[in-house]
VOGUTOR-895541 format. One line per field, with one value per residue (C-alpha): residue number from 0; residue in one letter; x, y, z. Coordinates in nm, 3 decimals, always signed. Layout:
% residues N
num	(NUM,...)
residuo	(A,...)
x	(X,...)
y	(Y,...)
z	(Z,...)
This chain:
% residues 310
num	(0,1,2,3,4,5,6,7,8,9,10,11,12,13,14,15,16,17,18,19,20,21,22,23,24,25,26,27,28,29,30,31,32,33,34,35,36,37,38,39,40,41,42,43,44,45,46,47,48,49,50,51,52,53,54,55,56,57,58,59,60,61,62,63,64,65,66,67,68,69,70,71,72,73,74,75,76,77,78,79,80,81,82,83,84,85,86,87,88,89,90,91,92,93,94,95,96,97,98,99,100,101,102,103,104,105,106,107,108,109,110,111,112,113,114,115,116,117,118,119,120,121,122,123,124,125,126,127,128,129,130,131,132,133,134,135,136,137,138,139,140,141,142,143,144,145,146,147,148,149,150,151,152,153,154,155,156,157,158,159,160,161,162,163,164,165,166,167,168,169,170,171,172,173,174,175,176,177,178,179,180,181,182,183,184,185,186,187,188,189,190,191,192,193,194,195,196,197,198,199,200,201,202,203,204,205,206,207,208,209,210,211,212,213,214,215,216,217,218,219,220,221,222,223,224,225,226,227,228,229,230,231,232,233,234,235,236,237,238,239,240,241,242,243,244,245,246,247,248,249,250,251,252,253,254,255,256,257,258,259,260,261,262,263,264,265,266,267,268,269,270,271,272,273,274,275,276,277,278,279,280,281,282,283,284,285,286,287,288,289,290,291,292,293,294,295,296,297,298,299,300,301,302,303,304,305,306,307,308,309)
residuo	(M,P,K,P,Y,S,V,I,N,E,E,I,K,D,A,L,K,G,K,V,G,E,E,R,A,K,E,I,R,K,I,L,K,E,I,Q,W,D,V,G,D,Y,R,K,I,K,D,K,L,R,R,E,L,N,E,I,E,M,V,E,Q,A,R,K,A,S,R,K,S,T,K,T,K,K,E,T,P,Q,I,L,V,I,G,T,T,N,S,G,K,S,T,L,I,N,N,L,C,G,T,E,I,P,V,G,D,Y,E,Y,T,T,T,E,P,Q,Y,G,A,L,E,F,E,G,I,K,F,Q,L,V,E,L,P,A,I,S,E,G,G,W,I,Y,D,K,S,T,L,A,V,V,Y,S,T,D,C,L,L,I,L,G,R,S,F,E,D,F,T,I,V,L,S,E,L,E,E,Q,N,I,E,L,I,E,K,R,M,D,D,G,F,A,Q,T,S,P,R,R,I,P,A,F,L,V,K,K,E,N,L,G,L,I,S,Y,N,S,L,K,N,V,F,V,N,D,L,D,E,I,K,K,T,M,F,E,I,I,K,P,V,R,I,F,T,M,N,S,F,N,E,I,Q,D,Q,P,V,V,F,Y,N,D,T,V,I,V,E,D,V,V,N,K,I,S,K,S,K,I,D,I,F,K,D,A,V,V,L,E,G,G,P,N,G,R,R,K,R,V,G,I,T,Y,E,L,H,D,S,D,V,V,H,L,T,F,H,K)
x	(+7.968,+7.733,+7.758,+7.470,+7.197,+7.237,+7.661,+7.638,+7.395,+7.637,+7.945,+7.658,+7.617,+7.975,+8.087,+7.867,+7.842,+7.911,+7.929,+7.711,+7.661,+7.871,+8.098,+7.788,+7.686,+8.038,+8.026,+7.699,+7.800,+8.112,+7.892,+7.677,+7.964,+8.095,+7.730,+7.712,+7.384,+7.054,+6.778,+6.598,+6.737,+7.036,+6.798,+6.618,+6.940,+7.061,+6.695,+6.738,+7.076,+6.953,+6.649,+6.898,+7.145,+6.913,+6.765,+7.116,+7.149,+6.836,+6.923,+7.281,+7.134,+6.904,+7.160,+7.421,+7.175,+7.122,+7.479,+7.545,+7.185,+7.075,+6.757,+6.538,+6.301,+5.951,+5.655,+5.413,+5.435,+5.496,+5.269,+5.351,+5.126,+5.251,+5.153,+5.135,+4.932,+4.560,+4.573,+4.367,+4.594,+4.421,+4.133,+4.218,+4.368,+4.064,+3.867,+4.080,+4.180,+3.875,+4.077,+4.040,+4.345,+4.246,+4.119,+4.169,+4.095,+4.369,+4.751,+5.007,+4.737,+4.943,+5.268,+5.396,+5.368,+5.014,+4.981,+4.680,+4.654,+4.442,+4.428,+4.352,+4.413,+4.567,+4.782,+4.860,+4.943,+5.054,+4.988,+5.180,+5.084,+5.435,+5.363,+5.290,+5.581,+5.659,+5.929,+6.268,+6.127,+6.318,+6.651,+6.592,+6.334,+6.599,+6.389,+6.080,+6.335,+6.495,+6.105,+6.124,+6.421,+6.316,+5.948,+5.838,+5.590,+5.484,+5.112,+5.147,+4.842,+4.727,+4.459,+4.626,+4.917,+5.073,+5.055,+5.263,+5.462,+5.593,+5.618,+5.803,+6.033,+6.146,+6.167,+6.381,+6.612,+6.674,+6.794,+6.517,+6.375,+6.021,+5.910,+5.609,+5.656,+5.883,+6.205,+6.221,+6.468,+6.184,+6.291,+6.646,+6.806,+6.965,+7.162,+6.989,+6.706,+6.436,+6.079,+5.759,+5.511,+5.168,+4.939,+4.605,+4.452,+4.112,+3.843,+3.878,+4.224,+4.371,+4.655,+4.971,+5.266,+5.554,+5.778,+5.480,+5.314,+4.935,+4.724,+4.416,+4.080,+4.119,+3.730,+3.823,+3.888,+3.888,+4.099,+4.329,+4.399,+4.383,+4.703,+4.870,+4.851,+4.961,+5.271,+5.412,+5.361,+5.344,+5.403,+5.116,+5.233,+4.962,+5.100,+4.839,+4.935,+4.873,+4.505,+4.516,+4.377,+4.515,+4.598,+4.424,+4.689,+4.998,+5.366,+5.411,+5.763,+5.820,+6.019,+5.978,+6.183,+6.041,+6.148,+6.049,+6.360,+6.205,+5.908,+6.145,+6.332,+6.054,+5.857,+6.140,+6.523,+6.622,+6.419,+6.621,+6.857,+6.525,+6.349,+6.231,+5.977,+5.685,+5.334,+5.225,+4.840,+4.940,+4.732,+4.533,+4.329,+4.198,+4.514,+4.720,+4.892,+5.271,+5.552,+5.846,+6.186,+6.362,+6.431,+6.086,+5.978,+5.621,+5.436,+5.157,+4.865,+5.032,+4.944,+5.191,+5.259,+5.585,+5.731,+6.031,+6.257,+6.164)
y	(+2.467,+2.269,+2.279,+2.439,+2.175,+2.180,+2.182,+1.808,+1.728,+1.788,+1.628,+1.308,+1.262,+1.311,+1.044,+0.802,+0.879,+0.537,+0.325,+0.027,-0.279,-0.329,-0.058,+0.211,+0.039,+0.072,+0.511,+0.538,+0.419,+0.633,+0.911,+0.836,+0.870,+1.172,+1.402,+1.493,+1.630,+1.478,+1.805,+1.924,+1.874,+1.677,+1.424,+1.418,+1.336,+1.080,+0.912,+0.887,+0.734,+0.460,+0.377,+0.356,+0.111,-0.103,-0.156,-0.204,-0.460,-0.626,-0.678,-0.797,-1.056,-1.164,-1.227,-1.353,-1.668,-1.650,-1.729,-2.013,-2.161,-2.223,-2.322,-2.117,-2.221,-2.128,-2.259,-1.955,-1.956,-1.607,-1.468,-1.183,-0.992,-0.734,-0.573,-0.228,+0.043,-0.006,-0.341,-0.458,-0.600,-0.421,-0.582,-0.918,-0.925,-0.791,-1.095,-1.315,-1.258,-1.045,-0.737,-0.407,-0.232,+0.075,+0.114,+0.386,+0.513,+0.733,+0.563,+0.470,+0.419,+0.146,+0.317,+0.072,-0.284,-0.458,-0.784,-1.035,-1.398,-1.718,-2.056,-2.352,-2.706,-2.709,-2.475,-2.045,-1.833,-1.462,-1.274,-0.915,-0.651,-0.415,-0.095,-0.086,-0.155,+0.105,+0.080,+0.089,+0.179,-0.124,+0.097,+0.367,+0.127,-0.138,-0.220,-0.386,-0.555,-0.696,-0.865,-1.002,-1.126,-1.316,-1.418,-1.777,-1.704,-1.454,-1.362,-1.121,-0.936,-0.733,-0.595,-0.570,-0.734,-0.410,-0.440,-0.780,-0.696,-0.425,-0.621,-0.915,-0.693,-0.567,-0.904,-1.013,-0.665,-0.811,-1.128,-1.319,-1.626,-1.731,-2.094,-2.307,-2.465,-2.443,-2.683,-2.995,-2.955,-2.625,-2.265,-2.221,-1.949,-1.978,-1.783,-1.656,-1.624,-1.859,-1.802,-1.987,-1.751,-1.777,-1.451,-1.339,-1.148,-0.978,-1.243,-1.075,-1.122,-1.404,-1.660,-1.487,-1.687,-1.657,-1.947,-2.213,-2.011,-2.073,-1.835,-1.739,-1.528,-1.295,-1.337,-1.686,-1.722,-2.091,-2.128,-1.896,-2.031,-2.388,-2.278,-2.099,-2.412,-2.649,-2.436,-2.422,-2.835,-2.831,-3.185,-3.217,-3.480,-3.526,-3.635,-3.892,-3.899,-4.190,-4.161,-4.230,-3.869,-3.708,-3.331,-3.046,-2.887,-3.077,-3.064,-2.897,-2.901,-2.738,-3.001,-3.327,-3.570,-3.604,-3.876,-3.978,-3.823,-3.464,-3.468,-3.584,-3.267,-3.035,-3.150,-3.176,-3.257,-3.319,-3.645,-3.816,-3.977,-4.152,-4.186,-4.585,-4.621,-4.457,-4.588,-4.467,-4.439,-4.416,-4.101,-4.005,-4.230,-4.419,-4.552,-4.856,-4.909,-4.975,-4.941,-4.815,-4.676,-4.314,-4.327,-4.416,-4.179,-3.991,-3.814,-3.582,-3.632,-3.938,-3.978,-4.059,-4.176,-4.127,-4.332,-4.289,-4.484,-4.392)
z	(+7.740,+7.492,+7.138,+6.936,+6.842,+6.477,+6.520,+6.674,+6.404,+6.185,+6.373,+6.382,+6.026,+5.938,+6.195,+6.099,+5.691,+5.519,+5.814,+5.824,+6.045,+6.418,+6.274,+6.276,+6.604,+6.726,+6.619,+6.801,+7.123,+7.124,+7.053,+7.307,+7.559,+7.432,+7.432,+7.858,+7.850,+7.883,+7.855,+7.563,+7.214,+7.317,+7.450,+7.152,+6.944,+7.229,+7.214,+6.838,+6.872,+7.114,+6.951,+6.580,+6.772,+6.897,+6.528,+6.427,+6.716,+6.590,+6.286,+6.335,+6.582,+6.317,+6.088,+6.285,+6.387,+5.990,+5.940,+6.239,+6.141,+6.481,+6.565,+6.769,+6.992,+6.964,+7.199,+6.980,+6.620,+6.475,+6.145,+6.064,+5.831,+5.606,+5.258,+5.099,+5.267,+5.305,+5.222,+5.505,+5.749,+6.089,+5.917,+5.919,+6.236,+6.376,+6.207,+6.321,+6.625,+6.778,+6.841,+6.787,+6.583,+6.456,+6.097,+5.855,+5.512,+5.506,+5.451,+5.682,+5.971,+6.105,+6.230,+6.535,+6.475,+6.604,+6.796,+6.816,+6.901,+6.812,+6.881,+6.609,+6.656,+6.996,+6.862,+6.998,+6.693,+6.745,+6.471,+6.408,+6.198,+6.051,+5.903,+5.555,+5.318,+5.040,+4.783,+4.917,+5.263,+5.418,+5.353,+5.655,+5.893,+6.004,+6.303,+6.098,+5.844,+6.197,+6.279,+5.958,+5.932,+6.271,+6.226,+6.146,+5.880,+5.666,+5.553,+5.253,+5.198,+4.857,+4.714,+4.342,+4.159,+4.214,+4.591,+4.602,+4.351,+4.585,+4.872,+4.716,+4.532,+4.892,+5.051,+4.697,+4.765,+5.123,+5.002,+5.185,+4.991,+5.076,+5.093,+5.134,+5.422,+5.734,+5.706,+5.851,+6.102,+6.237,+6.257,+6.132,+6.075,+5.774,+5.518,+5.274,+5.475,+5.409,+5.537,+5.494,+5.342,+5.218,+4.948,+5.114,+4.832,+4.723,+4.618,+4.242,+4.198,+3.998,+4.071,+4.188,+4.070,+4.299,+4.441,+4.458,+4.716,+4.830,+4.727,+4.978,+4.953,+5.192,+5.312,+5.402,+5.751,+5.822,+5.520,+5.634,+5.968,+5.814,+5.577,+5.876,+6.065,+5.719,+5.701,+6.054,+6.070,+6.447,+6.595,+6.925,+7.177,+7.432,+7.772,+8.015,+8.403,+8.577,+8.591,+8.246,+8.193,+7.887,+7.877,+7.748,+7.605,+7.367,+7.465,+7.087,+6.841,+6.538,+6.362,+6.179,+6.381,+6.761,+6.998,+7.352,+7.501,+7.354,+7.540,+7.867,+7.822,+7.756,+8.042,+8.296,+8.219,+8.525,+8.499,+8.183,+8.438,+8.563,+8.296,+8.260,+7.984,+7.806,+7.699,+7.315,+7.219,+6.855,+6.663,+6.989,+7.259,+7.026,+6.861,+6.882,+7.263,+7.265,+7.513,+7.404,+7.501,+7.511,+7.114,+7.003,+6.720,+6.778,+6.539,+6.562,+6.779,+6.958,+7.327,+7.570,+7.934,+8.077,+8.393,+8.588,+8.822,+9.240)
């Protein structure tokens, strides 16, 4: 016969008390196996435990990645829009992306991450709005924290100095260091976590001095897009076919050193063994023409025509 709901709840609390990270995840997996019933209140318990398990696994995955300092492959940079309640996050994403995220005049309108996308200077950005940050809110909201750990850039939005103080303090509490631009080796996960960021504020707010982060006014949408681009520091390489036609969409890299071999690998790894040479138009279609080998270093806006042995 099933145990009463209240009894199971108390047993779960006792079993999980004091356990964090992998230890807590292991205990949750054990509890899920032991609860054989999957109806009514028991299903609610299991659903809640599954959600928490998923949250823990996301956070642990991000932390493991940061300890290994591995590079993450990114096709579309993710900009995380964070701030306190009613700071204007939904309105800003709507204005930047043309989306229609619901906007309310009451607190905590956004309860789940909201998404938008925009293209600027050939780069497609994904904007994600997180639910509002409050003091100590991340102690229990591990799923939101996992998203923060894994993002490429933070857009921190605020209406007052107090708003920024709350958000910046919460980031510090989680041992997250904010930097001006992405690191030279791309979106590497580091420990402690280092994330590029900038501050977006109301027009009448003075300078917010924090780790030399750039301040941008919320009504200057062009400057916000430009700042996103500058912080991400993409290297855009345009390819040219045998008819001298330059492709509209570039091959994009997010690390400072890019060579011809990187372009070949991104287009087709199978062709690396039959690579012959490349012709580079430095800086764009009107740039100096140069025939180069596979180790030649490329720069933003270069045009490359690759040739292969038959």
